[in-house]
Structure formats: C-alpha cells, structure tokens
N, C-alpha and C positions, 0 to 999 in steps of 0.2 A: 441469544446470540447477537441480535442487532445492537443491543447496548454495549456488548463487548467490542463489536466493530467500531462503534462510536468512540469508546474509551481508547482503543488502539490508535485511531486517527488523531484524537486529541492529544494523546501522550507523546507521540513521536515529535522530534524536533523539526523535521523537514520531510516533505513528500514530493516526489516527481510523479506527475500523472499525465496521461494522454488527455488532451483537450477534447471533450466530447460530452454529449448529452447524458450518457449513463451515469458517469461519476458525479456530474453536476446534480442530477436528480437524486442520487443516493445521499449526498451530503446535505442537500436541501431537506429531504425527508427525515434525516437524522437531526436536523436543526443545528448543524455545525458549519454551514457554508462560510459565514462571516469569520468564525474562529480559525478556519483553515486557510483563509485567503492569503495572509501574510507569509505562511510557511509552505505554501504549495507552488511549485513551478510547473506550469503547463507546457507541454511540448506537443508537437503536431501528431506524432505517432507514439504508441505505447513502447515500442522498442527504444525510443529516445529516453523515456522515463526510466526504463530498466538500465540503460547504459549510464545515465546520470547516477543511479544508485550504485552501480558497479564501480564507478569512479569516486564514490564517497561524497558526491554532491547532494544526495538526498538519502535520508535514513531508510525510507521505504519508497517503493515504487508501486503505483497502482496501474494495472494494465490487464489486458487479456492474458490468460495463462499461457497461450502459445507464444507470447512475446517474452515470457520469463523462462520457461523450461528450456534447458540446453544452453543457456547463456552463461558465460564465464563470470565468476566472482559474485554471483547472486544465487539464491535458491528460492524455490517456491515455498512460501510460508503457509498458504492456505487459500481456499476459495471464499468469495463473499458468501455469507449465510443468506438463507431465504429471509426476506423476500427480495434481496438485492442481487442475487445471483442471476446470471444470464446463461443461456446455452453456450455462449462463447467462453464462459468460465473466467470472470474477472477474479483477480487474486492479488496477493501482496507479496512482494519480494524484499529480501534484506541482503545486505552485503555479506559475503561469506568470510573473507579473511581479514580485511583491513580494519573494520570497525564493527563491533557488535552493537545491538540495540541498547539504548539507555535502559537502566533498571525499570523505569516506568513503562517504557514501551515493551520490554521483555515480559513484565507482569501482565500487561494488557493482552499481549499475544498469547501468553500461557492461558489466560482466562477464556480465550476463544477456542483454544485447543490447537493453536498453530505451533509449529516447532521452532526452537531456537537452538543453535549449536552450542 
C-alpha cells in the first residue's frame, strides 16, 4: 500500500495540503518530497486544501478526514495506509462533479483500493 500511495501522489497533477509535520514526514519517508514541491499548494488548515480541491484548484486534497467528510463537491477517496495513517485519519479527496482525476491518477487510486466515480 505505501507504494500505491506514493504512485497516487506522483501521478496527480496538483495537490492541496494542510501545512504540517505529518504530510511533510510522509512524503519524506516515501522519498517524493522534492517531486511534489512544485505541484503542492500548502494552506494553513486542511479545510482550505479541501476547498481548493472543490473549486478545481487542486486535483487531490490531503487533509484529516474530518475536513473532507460532508464537504460539498468532494468525496473521501480513502485513508492513508499504514504506516502513514494517524488516529485523526488523514485521507485523500477528489472533486465530485467538475473534473474527474486524470487517467494516471485514477489508475493509481484504483491500485490503492480508493474509489473513483
């Protein structure tokens, strides 16, 4: 599962993420921090990353699951796999209506077992 998470993050065109130690540590451990730098927009709070995704400004949003569930125009795609999961439930969101993930991102999400409409 960790390699599928790595592939998903590398495959997507843009990421909105809450600025914080957890996501930084995850992408460092996966060895992809430099590769994601140019396509990741960091925001102060996870709900901002999810909002950016819902507006089509990011293909995926990385945040705590509580910032994703119940928000309009995004859906929870899945929780981070072990060993990257936290009890706060970091997850990935994708836009519901306006733009579906690219074929590469869709394939990577499918490999993890995440859902795509």
